[in-house]
C-alpha positions as CSV (number, residue, x, y, z in Angstrom):
1,M,11.5,-19.7,-4.7
2,T,7.6,-20.7,-4.5
3,E,5.1,-18.3,-5.7
4,I,3.9,-17.8,-1.9
5,Q,8.0,-17.3,-0.4
6,R,8.4,-14.6,-3.4
7,Y,5.9,-12.8,-1.9
8,L,6.9,-12.8,2.0
9,A,10.5,-11.9,0.7
10,E,8.9,-9.2,-1.1
11,E,7.1,-8.2,1.8
12,V,10.3,-7.6,4.2
13,A,12.0,-5.6,0.9
14,E,8.9,-3.2,1.2
15,D,9.5,-3.2,5.1
16,L,12.7,-2.3,4.9
17,V,12.3,0.3,2.1
18,D,9.1,2.0,4.4
19,G,11.7,2.0,7.5
20,I,9.6,0.2,9.4
21,I,12.4,-2.8,9.9
22,T,16.2,-1.9,10.1
23,R,18.5,-3.4,7.0
24,R,19.7,-6.1,9.4
25,E,16.5,-7.2,10.5
26,A,15.5,-7.2,7.0
27,V,18.4,-9.6,6.1
28,R,17.6,-11.9,9.3
29,R,13.9,-12.1,7.9
30,L,15.0,-13.1,4.7
31,G,17.4,-15.5,5.9
32,L,14.5,-17.2,7.8
33,L,12.8,-17.6,4.5
34,G,15.6,-19.1,2.6
35,V,16.9,-16.0,1.1
36,T,20.5,-14.8,1.8
37,G,23.6,-13.9,0.6
38,A,23.5,-12.3,-3.3
39,A,20.1,-12.7,-3.5
40,A,19.4,-11.7,-0.4
41,S,21.1,-7.9,-1.4
42,G,20.0,-8.1,-4.7
43,L,16.2,-8.1,-3.5
44,L,16.9,-5.3,-0.7
45,S,19.2,-3.3,-3.7
46,A,16.4,-3.5,-6.2
47,F,13.2,-2.6,-3.8
48,A,15.3,0.5,-2.8
49,S,16.4,1.9,-6.6
50,G,12.6,1.1,-7.8
51,T,11.2,3.3,-5.1
52,A,13.7,6.0,-4.1
53,A,12.6,8.3,-6.6
54,A,8.8,7.8,-5.8
55,A,6.9,10.7,-4.2
56,E,6.2,10.0,-0.5
57,P,3.0,8.3,-0.5
58,E,0.3,10.3,2.4
59,R,0.3,8.1,5.1
60,G,-2.5,7.7,7.6
61,K,-1.7,8.5,11.2
62,R,-2.5,6.1,13.4
63,S,-5.8,7.4,15.1
64,S,-8.7,6.2,17.4
65,S,-12.3,6.8,16.6
66,E,-15.3,6.9,18.7
67,T,-18.0,4.2,17.7
68,S,-21.5,3.3,18.8
69,W,-20.4,-0.2,19.5
70,A,-17.6,-2.7,20.4
71,P,-16.1,-6.2,18.9
72,V,-17.6,-9.1,20.0
73,P,-15.5,-10.6,22.8
74,H,-13.8,-13.3,20.9
75,Q,-13.0,-17.0,22.2
76,P,-10.1,-19.7,21.3
77,I,-11.9,-22.8,19.9
78,T,-10.9,-26.0,18.1
79,F,-12.4,-28.0,15.6
80,E,-11.7,-31.5,13.5
81,G,-9.4,-30.3,10.6
82,P,-8.4,-32.7,7.3
83,R,-4.9,-33.3,9.2
84,V,-4.8,-32.2,13.1
85,P,-7.6,-29.9,15.2
86,L,-7.4,-27.0,13.6
87,M,-7.5,-23.7,16.2
88,A,-9.3,-20.8,15.4
89,A,-10.8,-17.4,17.2
90,W,-14.5,-17.2,17.4
91,A,-16.9,-14.4,17.8
92,A,-20.5,-15.2,17.8
93,A,-23.2,-12.7,16.9
94,E,-26.2,-12.4,18.3
95,K,-28.2,-12.6,15.6
96,P,-26.3,-13.5,12.6
97,R,-26.9,-12.7,9.3
98,G,-24.1,-15.0,8.0
99,G,-20.7,-16.1,9.2
100,V,-17.3,-15.0,7.6
101,L,-14.3,-17.0,7.6
102,V,-11.4,-14.5,8.4
103,I,-7.7,-15.2,7.4
104,H,-4.7,-13.5,8.9
105,E,-1.9,-11.7,7.3
106,N,1.6,-12.6,7.1
107,R,1.9,-12.0,11.3
108,G,-0.5,-14.8,11.8
109,L,-3.5,-15.1,13.9
110,N,-2.9,-11.8,16.2
111,E,-4.9,-9.5,18.4
112,H,-5.4,-7.3,15.4
113,I,-7.1,-10.2,13.2
114,R,-8.8,-11.5,16.3
115,T,-10.5,-8.0,16.8
116,V,-11.5,-8.0,13.0
117,A,-13.6,-11.1,13.8
118,G,-15.0,-9.1,16.7
119,R,-15.9,-6.5,14.4
120,F,-17.8,-8.6,12.0
121,A,-19.4,-10.3,14.9
122,A,-20.9,-6.6,16.2
123,S,-21.9,-6.0,12.9
124,G,-24.0,-9.1,12.6
125,Y,-21.8,-11.5,10.9
126,S,-20.5,-14.4,13.1
127,A,-17.1,-14.8,12.9
128,L,-14.5,-17.5,12.5
129,A,-10.3,-16.4,12.6
130,L,-8.7,-19.5,11.5
131,D,-4.9,-20.1,12.3
132,L,-3.5,-21.5,9.4
133,L,-0.5,-22.4,11.7
134,S,-2.2,-24.9,13.4
135,E,-0.6,-27.7,12.8
136,E,2.7,-26.3,14.1
137,G,1.1,-25.3,17.5
138,G,-0.5,-21.8,16.5
139,T,0.4,-18.7,15.9
140,G,1.8,-18.3,19.6
141,A,4.4,-20.9,19.4
142,F,6.9,-18.8,17.4
143,P,8.8,-16.1,19.2
144,G,8.4,-13.5,16.5
145,E,6.4,-12.1,13.1
146,A,9.5,-13.0,11.3
147,E,9.4,-16.8,12.7
148,V,5.9,-16.7,11.6
149,A,6.2,-15.7,7.9
150,A,9.1,-18.2,7.5
151,A,6.8,-20.8,8.9
152,L,4.0,-19.8,6.7
153,S,6.3,-19.9,3.8
154,R,7.0,-23.4,3.9
155,I,4.1,-24.8,3.7
156,P,2.5,-25.8,0.3
157,P,-1.0,-23.7,-0.6
158,E,-3.1,-27.1,-0.9
159,R,-2.7,-27.5,3.0
160,F,-4.3,-24.0,3.4
161,V,-7.0,-24.6,1.2
162,A,-7.9,-27.8,2.6
163,D,-7.7,-25.9,6.5
164,M,-10.0,-23.0,4.9
165,K,-12.7,-25.4,3.7
166,A,-12.6,-27.5,7.1
167,A,-13.2,-23.8,8.6
168,L,-15.9,-23.6,6.1
169,T,-17.3,-26.7,7.2
170,E,-17.2,-25.5,11.3
171,L,-18.5,-22.1,10.2
172,K,-21.3,-23.5,8.3
173,R,-22.5,-25.6,11.6
174,R,-22.4,-22.9,13.7
175,V,-24.7,-21.2,11.8
176,R,-27.1,-23.0,9.9
177,D,-29.2,-22.2,7.2
178,K,-26.8,-18.8,6.8
179,K,-25.0,-17.1,3.8
180,L,-20.7,-17.8,4.1
181,C,-18.6,-15.5,3.3
182,A,-14.7,-15.3,3.7
183,V,-12.4,-12.4,4.1
184,G,-8.6,-12.3,4.1
185,Y,-5.9,-9.4,4.3
186,C,-2.6,-9.5,2.8
187,F,-1.1,-13.3,3.1
188,G,-4.6,-13.6,3.9
189,G,-5.9,-11.8,0.8
190,N,-3.9,-14.6,-1.6
191,M,-5.6,-17.0,0.4
192,V,-8.8,-15.9,0.1
193,W,-8.2,-16.0,-3.9
194,R,-7.1,-19.4,-3.3
195,L,-10.1,-20.3,-1.5
196,L,-12.2,-18.6,-3.9
197,T,-10.4,-20.4,-7.1
198,S,-10.4,-24.2,-5.7
199,D,-14.0,-25.1,-6.6
200,E,-15.8,-24.5,-3.6
201,P,-19.4,-24.0,-3.8
202,R,-20.4,-22.6,-0.5
203,L,-19.5,-19.2,-0.2
204,A,-22.0,-16.4,-1.1
205,A,-19.2,-13.5,-1.2
206,G,-15.4,-13.3,-0.8
207,A,-13.5,-9.9,0.3
208,A,-9.9,-10.6,-1.1
209,Y,-7.6,-7.3,0.8
210,Y,-4.7,-6.1,-1.6
211,G,-3.6,-10.3,-2.0
212,P,-1.9,-11.1,-5.0
213,F,-3.8,-13.3,-7.4
214,P,-2.7,-16.8,-7.9
215,E,-0.7,-17.6,-11.4
216,G,-3.4,-19.4,-12.7
217,G,-6.3,-19.4,-10.7
218,N,-9.7,-20.1,-12.2
219,F,-13.3,-20.0,-10.6
220,Q,-14.7,-22.8,-11.6
221,G,-17.1,-23.9,-9.3
222,S,-17.5,-20.6,-7.6
223,R,-20.9,-19.3,-7.0
224,A,-19.4,-16.1,-5.2
225,A,-19.6,-12.3,-5.2
226,V,-16.4,-11.2,-5.4
227,L,-15.1,-7.7,-3.8
228,G,-11.1,-7.2,-4.3
229,V,-9.9,-4.7,-2.3
230,Y,-6.3,-2.5,-3.2
231,G,-4.2,0.1,-2.2
232,G,-3.4,2.7,-5.4
233,L,0.1,3.0,-4.0
234,D,0.5,-0.9,-3.7
235,A,2.3,-1.5,-7.6
236,R,3.4,-5.0,-6.2
237,V,-0.2,-6.5,-5.8
238,N,-1.9,-4.4,-8.3
239,A,0.5,-6.0,-11.0
240,T,-1.9,-8.8,-10.5
241,R,-5.3,-7.4,-10.5
242,P,-5.7,-7.8,-14.5
243,A,-5.0,-11.5,-14.1
244,A,-7.7,-11.4,-11.3
245,K,-10.5,-9.4,-13.7
246,A,-9.6,-11.6,-16.4
247,A,-10.3,-14.5,-14.5
248,L,-13.6,-13.2,-12.5
249,E,-15.2,-11.8,-16.2
250,A,-14.6,-15.7,-18.0
251,A,-16.4,-17.1,-14.7
252,R,-19.2,-14.1,-15.3
253,L,-19.7,-13.9,-11.7
254,K,-20.3,-10.6,-9.4
255,Y,-17.5,-8.9,-8.8
256,E,-16.2,-5.4,-8.2
257,L,-12.1,-4.1,-7.9
258,L,-12.4,-1.5,-5.4
259,T,-9.2,0.7,-5.6
260,F,-8.0,3.7,-2.8
261,T,-5.7,5.8,-4.5
262,Q,-4.8,7.4,-1.7
263,A,-3.6,3.9,0.4
264,D,-0.9,2.0,0.4
265,H,-0.6,-2.2,0.9
266,A,-1.8,-3.1,4.3
267,F,-3.7,-0.1,4.9
268,F,-6.8,-1.9,6.5
269,N,-4.5,-2.5,9.7
270,D,-5.0,-0.1,12.4
271,T,-1.9,-1.5,14.1
272,G,0.6,-0.8,11.0
273,A,2.6,1.6,9.9
274,R,1.0,2.1,6.4
275,F,-2.7,2.2,8.1
276,N,-5.2,4.6,6.3
277,P,-8.1,5.3,8.3
278,H,-10.2,7.2,6.1
279,G,-9.5,4.1,3.3
280,A,-10.4,1.8,6.2
281,T,-13.5,3.2,7.6
282,E,-14.6,2.7,3.8
283,A,-13.5,-0.5,3.3
284,W,-15.3,-2.0,6.4
285,R,-18.6,0.1,4.8
286,R,-18.3,-1.2,1.3
287,T,-17.3,-4.9,2.8
288,L,-20.1,-5.2,5.1
289,N,-22.5,-3.8,2.4
290,W,-21.2,-6.4,-0.1
291,F,-21.8,-9.0,2.2
292,D,-25.5,-7.7,2.9
293,A,-26.1,-7.7,-0.7
294,V,-25.7,-11.7,-1.5
295,G,-29.0,-13.6,-0.7
296,N,-28.2,-16.3,1.9
297,R,-27.1,-19.8,0.0
298,H,-28.3,-22.9,1.6
């Protein structure tokens, strides 16, 4: 099992423990990921026993909040990729201070992520939300979230990195002479770590939300200011935080590792069961401030 496949399988086990899916659905999703029989039962049992004695975390209730603005409408686009045309959602700021590459969760490029791109555009950053399943026909070609995660698990990380670099090229073309940033959530957080550690000098800033740091990652060639966002209750991803810190220290990059102690994994997603409205609001504010603080890089 690859590093990414293991991460996605653990996501399924966590969803079962948290009551988001049934055991039958968990077994089905693990099967799509290639984890069957005793291996699947062992994984689910390990997560159940490891969390049964833990105190029930404080969950944020789904809620709406009044704002003085609305996300900018997004539109589908395609552009040249290293192998096939790439698909994305594009949201243009009226007077952009920069451009943001948005990388989706293991659910693919869905309406939540497209809306996040629109929120960045409303906040002054033109945003391109890339579909990492473009070569497979896009997220919409799959019947459900489980099939999307299974498809992502079969793709080598090198292809994701190449597609993200092509997306940066397209973003730079659309927001000329402005700083480039990247943000990713969950699976996308891991992707942003991989982009930052891929000898990519064009990024002025990156924000990785609760994504595991890749094994052996280093920041050679990067000049980005790096924000790592974590949920304090997310022990699985937090176990990789020391490796991220060590690599950042070794590269002498500007960074902040920000932990919301009362929040769990995926706390930013306002369509999910782990949504924490207070943490999400503050994380959004801190991310915009982080991007604002870095200068334009031409």
